[in-house]
C-alpha positions as CSV (number, residue, x, y, z in Angstrom):
1,M,0.0,0.0,0.0
2,A,1.4,3.4,-1.0
3,T,2.3,5.9,1.7
4,M,0.2,9.0,1.9
5,I,2.2,12.0,1.0
6,E,1.3,15.1,3.1
7,H,2.0,18.7,2.3
8,P,2.2,21.7,4.6
9,G,-1.2,23.3,5.2
10,E,-2.6,26.5,6.5
11,Q,-2.1,25.6,10.1
12,D,1.6,25.1,9.4
13,F,1.8,28.4,7.7
14,L,0.2,30.1,10.7
15,Q,2.5,28.5,13.2
16,R,5.5,29.7,11.3
17,L,3.9,33.2,11.1
18,M,3.5,33.2,14.8
19,L,7.2,32.8,15.2
20,D,8.0,35.5,12.7
21,N,5.5,38.0,14.1
22,P,6.3,38.0,17.9
23,W,4.4,41.3,18.3
24,W,1.2,39.3,17.9
25,D,1.9,38.1,21.4
26,G,3.1,41.5,22.6
27,I,6.8,40.7,22.3
28,T,9.2,43.3,20.9
29,D,11.1,42.5,17.7
30,D,14.7,42.6,19.1
31,L,16.2,41.8,15.7
32,V,16.3,45.5,14.7
33,H,16.1,47.2,18.1
34,D,19.8,48.4,18.2
35,L,20.5,48.6,14.5
36,P,21.0,52.2,13.1
37,Q,18.6,53.4,10.4
38,R,20.1,54.2,7.0
39,A,19.5,57.8,5.7
40,F,17.2,56.4,3.1
41,F,14.8,55.1,5.7
42,K,13.0,58.5,5.8
43,R,12.1,58.3,2.1
44,F,10.9,54.7,2.6
45,W,8.8,55.5,5.6
46,T,7.2,58.5,3.9
47,A,6.1,56.3,1.0
48,I,4.6,53.8,3.6
49,E,2.8,56.5,5.4
50,K,1.2,57.8,2.2
51,N,0.2,54.3,1.1
52,D,-3.5,54.2,0.3
53,G,-3.7,50.7,-1.0
54,S,-3.7,51.5,-4.7
55,K,0.0,50.5,-5.0
56,A,2.4,48.3,-3.2
57,V,5.5,49.9,-1.9
58,V,8.4,47.8,-3.1
59,L,12.0,48.3,-1.8
60,T,14.5,46.9,-4.3
61,G,18.3,47.0,-4.5
62,P,21.4,44.8,-4.4
63,R,21.8,42.0,-1.9
64,G,23.4,43.0,1.3
65,V,22.5,46.7,1.5
66,G,20.0,46.3,4.4
67,K,16.6,45.9,2.7
68,T,15.4,43.3,5.2
69,V,16.6,45.4,8.1
70,M,14.8,48.4,6.8
71,L,11.6,46.4,6.3
72,R,11.7,45.2,9.9
73,Q,12.4,48.8,11.0
74,A,9.3,49.9,9.2
75,V,7.3,47.3,11.0
76,A,8.7,48.6,14.3
77,E,7.8,52.1,13.3
78,L,4.3,51.2,12.4
79,L,3.8,49.4,15.7
80,N,5.2,52.3,17.6
81,A,2.6,54.5,15.9
82,D,-0.1,52.5,17.7
83,T,-1.2,50.4,14.8
84,P,-3.0,47.3,16.2
85,R,-0.4,44.6,16.4
86,R,-2.6,41.9,15.0
87,H,-3.1,44.1,11.9
88,V,0.6,43.8,10.9
89,C,2.0,40.7,9.3
90,Y,5.6,40.0,8.2
91,I,6.4,37.0,5.9
92,S,9.6,36.0,4.2
93,L,9.1,34.1,1.0
94,E,12.7,32.9,1.2
95,H,11.6,30.5,3.9
96,P,11.2,27.0,2.3
97,L,7.7,26.7,3.9
98,F,6.4,29.7,2.0
99,L,8.0,29.0,-1.4
100,E,4.7,27.7,-2.8
101,I,2.2,29.6,-0.7
102,D,-0.8,31.0,-2.6
103,L,0.0,34.6,-1.8
104,P,-3.3,36.1,-3.0
105,R,-5.2,33.9,-0.4
106,L,-3.0,35.0,2.5
107,P,-5.0,38.2,3.4
108,K,-8.3,36.4,3.6
109,L,-6.6,33.7,5.9
110,L,-5.1,36.4,8.1
111,R,-8.3,38.3,8.5
112,S,-10.2,35.1,9.4
113,V,-7.7,33.9,11.9
114,R,-6.7,37.2,13.4
115,G,-10.3,38.6,13.5
116,I,-9.7,41.6,11.3
117,S,-12.8,42.9,9.6
118,A,-12.7,43.7,5.9
119,D,-13.2,47.4,6.5
120,H,-10.0,47.7,8.6
121,P,-6.5,48.1,7.1
122,L,-4.3,45.0,7.1
123,W,-0.5,45.6,6.7
124,L,1.4,42.9,4.8
125,F,5.2,43.1,4.8
126,I,6.6,40.7,2.3
127,D,10.3,39.9,2.4
128,E,12.1,38.4,-0.6
129,V,8.9,38.7,-2.8
130,S,10.9,37.9,-5.9
131,Y,11.2,34.3,-4.7
132,Q,7.8,33.8,-6.3
133,R,7.4,33.5,-10.0
134,D,5.5,36.4,-11.6
135,W,5.5,38.2,-8.2
136,E,4.4,41.5,-9.8
137,D,1.2,39.8,-11.0
138,R,0.6,38.2,-7.6
139,I,0.9,41.6,-5.9
140,A,-1.6,43.1,-8.4
141,K,-4.0,40.3,-7.5
142,L,-3.5,41.0,-3.8
143,L,-4.4,44.6,-4.2
144,V,-7.5,43.8,-6.2
145,A,-8.8,41.1,-3.8
146,D,-8.5,43.3,-0.7
147,P,-8.9,47.1,-1.1
148,M,-8.0,47.7,2.6
149,L,-4.7,45.8,2.2
150,R,-1.5,47.7,2.5
151,V,1.4,45.9,0.9
152,V,5.1,46.7,1.6
153,A,7.6,44.4,0.0
154,V,11.3,43.8,-0.5
155,S,12.6,42.4,-3.8
156,A,16.1,41.4,-4.8
157,L,15.1,42.1,-8.4
158,A,13.8,45.3,-10.0
159,P,10.1,45.1,-10.9
160,K,9.2,45.0,-14.6
161,K,8.4,48.3,-16.1
162,D,4.9,47.2,-17.0
163,A,4.2,46.5,-13.3
164,L,4.7,50.1,-12.2
165,G,1.0,50.8,-12.5
166,H,0.4,48.9,-9.2
167,I,3.9,49.1,-7.7
168,Q,5.8,52.1,-6.3
169,S,9.4,51.0,-6.6
170,L,12.1,52.5,-4.4
171,F,15.7,51.8,-5.0
172,L,18.0,51.2,-2.0
173,P,21.6,51.8,-3.3
174,P,24.8,50.5,-1.8
175,F,26.5,52.9,0.6
176,S,27.7,56.1,-0.8
177,F,31.2,57.1,0.3
178,A,29.7,59.6,2.7
179,E,27.4,56.9,4.2
180,Y,30.2,54.4,4.4
181,L,32.2,56.9,6.5
182,E,29.2,57.5,8.8
183,Q,28.8,53.8,9.3
184,R,32.4,53.7,10.5
185,G,31.7,56.5,12.9
186,I,33.4,59.2,10.9
187,A,31.7,62.5,10.1
188,P,32.3,63.3,6.4
189,S,32.7,67.0,7.3
190,D,35.6,66.1,9.6
191,V,37.6,64.4,6.9
192,L,36.8,66.6,3.9
193,P,39.8,68.8,3.3
194,Q,39.5,72.5,2.7
195,T,39.4,73.5,-1.0
196,P,42.7,75.1,-1.9
197,N,42.6,78.5,-3.7
198,V,45.1,77.6,-6.4
199,G,44.6,78.6,-10.1
200,R,47.4,76.4,-11.6
201,Y,49.3,73.2,-11.2
202,T,50.9,72.6,-7.8
203,A,52.5,69.5,-6.3
204,D,51.3,70.5,-2.8
205,I,49.0,68.0,-1.2
206,P,46.3,69.6,1.1
207,D,46.2,68.5,4.7
208,G,44.0,65.4,5.3
209,L,43.9,64.3,1.6
210,I,46.2,61.3,2.1
211,E,44.0,60.0,4.9
212,L,40.9,60.6,2.8
213,N,42.4,58.7,-0.1
214,D,43.2,55.8,2.2
215,L,39.5,55.7,3.3
216,F,38.4,56.0,-0.4
217,E,40.5,53.0,-1.4
218,A,39.0,51.0,1.5
219,Y,35.5,52.0,0.3
220,I,36.4,51.0,-3.3
221,N,37.4,47.5,-2.1
222,E,34.9,46.7,0.6
223,G,32.7,49.6,1.6
224,G,29.3,49.4,-0.1
225,F,27.4,46.7,1.8
226,H,25.6,46.3,5.1
227,D,25.9,42.5,5.6
228,R,28.8,40.8,7.2
229,D,29.4,38.8,4.1
230,G,29.6,42.0,2.1
231,E,30.3,42.0,-1.6
232,A,31.0,38.2,-1.8
233,G,27.7,37.5,-0.1
234,S,25.9,39.8,-2.5
235,I,27.3,38.0,-5.5
236,H,26.6,34.5,-4.1
237,R,23.0,35.2,-3.2
238,S,22.2,36.8,-6.5
239,L,23.9,34.2,-8.8
240,H,24.0,30.9,-6.8
241,S,20.5,30.9,-5.2
242,D,17.3,29.8,-6.7
243,L,16.6,33.2,-8.1
244,P,18.2,32.9,-11.6
245,G,16.2,29.7,-12.3
246,L,13.0,31.2,-11.1
247,H,13.4,34.0,-13.6
248,G,14.2,32.2,-16.8
249,I,18.0,31.6,-16.6
250,S,18.6,28.2,-18.2
251,S,22.4,28.1,-17.8
252,P,23.7,29.6,-14.5
253,S,27.3,28.8,-15.5
254,D,26.9,31.1,-18.6
255,L,25.4,33.8,-16.3
256,H,28.4,33.5,-14.0
257,R,30.8,33.7,-16.9
258,L,29.2,36.9,-18.1
259,F,29.3,38.4,-14.7
260,V,32.9,37.6,-14.2
261,L,33.8,39.2,-17.5
262,L,31.9,42.3,-16.7
263,A,33.2,42.6,-13.2
264,Y,36.8,42.2,-14.2
265,N,36.4,44.9,-16.8
266,T,34.1,47.2,-14.9
267,G,33.8,50.6,-16.7
268,A,34.6,49.1,-20.2
269,E,32.6,49.6,-23.3
270,F,30.8,46.6,-24.8
271,S,28.2,45.6,-27.3
272,V,25.9,42.6,-27.4
273,E,27.8,41.3,-30.4
274,T,31.2,41.4,-28.8
275,L,30.0,39.8,-25.6
276,A,28.2,37.1,-27.4
277,R,31.2,36.3,-29.5
278,E,33.6,36.4,-26.5
279,L,31.5,34.0,-24.5
280,D,30.0,31.9,-27.3
281,I,26.5,32.6,-26.2
282,A,23.5,33.4,-28.5
283,K,22.8,37.1,-28.7
284,N,19.2,36.8,-27.5
285,T,20.3,34.7,-24.6
286,L,23.0,37.1,-23.7
287,R,20.6,40.0,-23.7
288,R,18.4,38.1,-21.3
289,Y,21.3,37.4,-19.0
290,L,22.5,41.0,-19.1
291,E,19.0,42.1,-18.2
292,Y,19.0,39.7,-15.3
293,L,22.3,41.1,-13.9
294,E,20.9,44.6,-14.2
295,S,17.6,43.6,-12.5
296,A,19.5,41.9,-9.7
297,W,21.5,45.2,-9.3
298,L,24.9,43.6,-9.9
299,V,25.7,45.8,-12.9
300,R,24.5,49.0,-14.5
301,R,24.6,50.0,-18.2
302,L,25.5,53.6,-19.1
303,E,24.1,54.8,-22.4
304,R,26.3,56.5,-24.9
305,V,26.0,60.0,-26.4
306,D,28.0,61.6,-29.2
307,Q,30.2,64.7,-29.3
308,D,27.0,66.8,-29.5
309,A,25.7,65.1,-26.3
310,K,23.0,63.4,-28.4
311,P,21.9,59.8,-27.8
312,F,22.4,57.4,-30.7
313,Q,19.2,56.4,-32.5
314,R,20.4,52.8,-32.8
315,A,22.3,52.2,-29.6
316,V,24.9,49.4,-30.2
317,A,27.6,50.2,-27.7
318,F,27.2,50.7,-24.0
319,K,29.4,50.9,-20.9
320,V,28.9,48.4,-18.0
321,H,29.8,49.3,-14.4
322,L,29.5,47.2,-11.4
323,I,26.8,48.6,-9.1
324,H,29.6,49.1,-6.6
325,P,33.4,48.7,-7.2
326,G,33.8,46.4,-4.1
327,L,32.0,43.6,-6.0
328,R,35.2,43.1,-7.9
329,A,37.3,42.5,-4.8
330,G,34.4,40.3,-3.5
331,L,34.7,38.2,-6.7
332,I,38.5,38.0,-6.9
333,G,39.2,38.0,-3.2
334,A,42.0,40.5,-3.5
335,K,42.3,44.3,-3.3
336,A,43.2,46.3,-6.4
337,M,46.8,47.6,-6.2
338,D,47.9,48.9,-9.7
339,S,46.9,52.4,-10.7
340,G,45.2,51.3,-13.9
341,T,42.7,49.1,-12.1
342,I,42.2,51.6,-9.3
343,T,41.4,54.3,-11.9
344,R,38.6,52.1,-13.4
345,L,37.4,51.2,-9.9
346,A,37.4,54.9,-9.0
347,E,35.3,55.6,-12.1
348,T,32.9,52.9,-11.0
349,A,32.8,54.4,-7.5
350,I,31.9,57.8,-9.0
351,Q,28.8,56.3,-10.7
352,T,27.8,54.6,-7.5
353,Q,27.5,58.0,-5.8
354,F,24.9,59.0,-8.3
355,L,22.7,56.1,-7.4
356,T,21.5,57.9,-4.3
357,S,18.9,59.8,-6.3
358,S,16.7,59.2,-9.4
359,A,18.1,62.4,-10.8
360,G,21.6,60.9,-10.7
361,I,20.5,57.6,-12.1
362,E,18.7,59.0,-15.1
363,S,21.1,61.8,-16.0
364,L,24.5,60.0,-16.2
365,Y,25.9,59.0,-19.6
366,Y,29.3,58.6,-21.3
367,A,30.4,60.2,-24.6
368,R,32.3,58.5,-27.3
369,W,33.0,59.6,-30.9
370,G,35.8,58.2,-33.1
371,H,38.8,57.4,-30.8
372,Y,37.6,59.9,-28.1
373,E,35.9,59.1,-24.9
374,V,34.6,61.1,-21.9
375,P,33.8,58.6,-19.1
376,F,31.0,60.7,-17.5
377,V,28.6,63.3,-18.9
378,F,25.7,64.6,-16.8
379,L,22.8,65.8,-18.9
380,D,19.9,68.1,-17.8
381,R,16.9,65.8,-17.8
382,R,14.6,68.4,-19.4
383,S,16.8,70.1,-22.0
384,G,19.3,67.4,-22.7
385,T,22.1,70.0,-22.2
386,P,25.3,68.6,-20.7
387,L,25.9,70.2,-17.3
388,F,29.3,68.7,-16.4
389,A,31.8,66.1,-17.4
390,Y,34.4,64.0,-15.7
391,H,37.6,62.2,-16.7
392,C,39.5,60.1,-14.1
393,L,43.3,59.6,-13.9
394,W,44.3,58.1,-10.5
395,R,47.9,59.0,-10.1
396,D,50.3,61.5,-8.4
397,E,52.3,63.0,-11.2
398,G,51.1,66.1,-13.0
399,I,48.6,66.0,-15.9
400,R,49.9,68.6,-18.3
401,K,49.7,67.1,-21.8
402,P,46.4,67.8,-23.6
403,R,46.5,64.4,-25.4
404,E,45.9,62.6,-22.1
405,I,42.5,64.2,-21.8
406,R,41.9,65.4,-25.3
407,A,38.4,64.1,-25.4
408,L,37.4,66.1,-22.4
409,V,39.1,69.2,-23.8
410,N,37.3,68.8,-27.1
411,F,34.0,68.2,-25.4
412,R,34.4,71.3,-23.2
413,T,35.2,73.3,-26.3
414,S,31.9,72.3,-27.8
415,H,29.7,72.7,-24.7
416,A,29.5,75.4,-22.0
417,L,29.3,72.8,-19.2
418,P,28.0,75.4,-16.6
419,L,29.0,73.1,-13.7
420,G,32.5,72.4,-15.1
421,A,34.8,70.0,-16.7
422,F,36.7,67.9,-14.1
423,V,39.8,65.8,-14.3
424,L,39.6,63.5,-11.3
425,T,43.0,62.8,-9.9
426,K,44.6,61.1,-6.9
427,A,46.1,64.2,-5.3
428,Q,46.1,67.2,-7.6
429,W,43.6,69.9,-6.6
430,H,43.7,73.1,-8.5
431,G,42.2,75.1,-11.3
432,G,43.9,75.8,-14.7
433,K,43.6,75.4,-18.4
434,I,44.7,72.8,-20.9
435,G,44.9,73.8,-24.5
436,G,43.3,77.1,-23.5
437,V,40.2,75.3,-22.1
438,P,39.2,75.8,-18.4
439,M,39.6,72.7,-16.4
440,R,39.2,71.8,-12.7
441,F,41.5,69.2,-11.3
442,E,40.1,67.6,-8.2
443,P,40.8,64.4,-6.2
444,A,38.3,61.6,-7.0
445,S,37.9,60.9,-3.3
446,V,36.8,64.5,-2.6
447,L,34.3,64.5,-5.5
448,A,32.9,61.2,-4.5
449,L,32.3,62.4,-1.0
450,R,30.6,65.6,-2.3
451,I,28.4,63.8,-4.8
452,G,27.2,61.4,-2.2
453,L,26.3,64.2,0.2
454,E,24.6,66.4,-2.4
455,F,22.6,63.7,-4.2
456,S,21.4,62.1,-1.0
457,Q,19.4,65.2,-0.4
458,L,17.5,65.0,-3.7
C-alpha cells in the first residue's frame, strides 16, 4: 500500500507566522532594536505613510545593503505608531515553507484567523517577494482582492516596467562614500579637506587628503554593503541561489561567466555582439542574462552620447559598471593595487555615488566619438544639455599634456558645461587650463564624497 504524501497546510503556515511575528503576542522585535537606520529610511517611511492601498511599496536594491533590516524597522515604526499589532504581518518568501504559498489567499486567511474585519487596514510586509514567479502579477491580485490591504515588500530584483501601475518602486543603493564613513563613525565633514585656492598646477597636497584617499581605497574595495558577508555574499546570493532559475536563466554557468567578465572589466565599453562572440552565447540569450544582472542590481549599463551630447538612434555600444566597485574584490578575493585598475574602480565608485537619487541615475551618460571618450557626462533631464563632465586619472604626477584628456578638452570646447569639466586625480587639486580650455583638477575621493552628500538630499 502506497504511503500517503502530506503537504504543509494553512495551520503550518500560521504556526510559522506566529514565530516570525512576535508582536502578535506582545513581544518586541529585538532583531532591529539596536541597528541604526540608513539615511534612506525617511524616504521609505514617507512612502509607507502615504500608502492608500492603490499601489504596493516595493523596496528593491542589491543584496546585502540592508533591505530586510529596513523592512523590519518599518514594522517597528508602524507598531510604535499604535497600529493594532494583529493588523501587521511579516512574511519571508525565502523561507522554504512559503515558497509555494498561494500569496493572494493570505490576506483572507489572516483576516479570518486574526479577527480583522474587511473594513480595517491589514498591513502585509513581504520579504524576498521575488522568490515567487510572476511576483508582480501576484501583488496586483493581492491589491484587487483586498482594497484595505497595504502591501510593503522587499525584492532582490527590480520590478518589470509594465508593473509600475500597481507598484511604487524605491531603490536602496549601496552605501555612498559619505554613508560608508558615517557607518564607520566618521563624520564626512571632519575628513573633507578645505578646497585650496590655487589657479594652476601645484604638487602640494592639502592637509588630510592622504587620509581621505586611504579611506576611499578602503571604500572602493569593501565599503558598499551592510551585511557581514559584504560583496562576496551579495554575488553569491544573486547568482547561486534559486533566483536565476525562477526568472528564466537556463544556464547559471553562462550567467556566471558573463558576470565575471563584466566585473573584471568594470567601466569598459561593450556591445551585445562582442560579448556574445567572446562568451560563445547566442545574442538573445546574452541580452536576457544581461537584463537579469541589471535587474539583480549587480551591474548597470550607461548609455552613450556623441560629441554633441545626443543619444544614438540605434544604440549598439554601452558601458557596463558594477553597481559598486567592491564587488570586484568580493569576486576575486584581493584588493586592487595597480593604478590602472584603481582608476577604473574609482570611475565605478563615482557612478555609485549618483545612485543615491533618481536624478543621478537618469542623467548620467558617457560620450564617445571616433577614438575619443569622456567617461561621464551629466545631462539636464529636461533640455538634454550637458551640465558637467568627468575624466578620471588616478595618479600622483602632473597631468599637463592635452592628449591625455583630449576628449574632455574637445567636449568642453563644444559645450558650455556650466558646472564644469573635471579631471579626477589622486592628489592634484587646482584650477587651470589645458589647450586654453578651463579645467578643474580635483581628487576623486573629494568629488565622490561631495556627490554622495549632495545627491542624497534630492
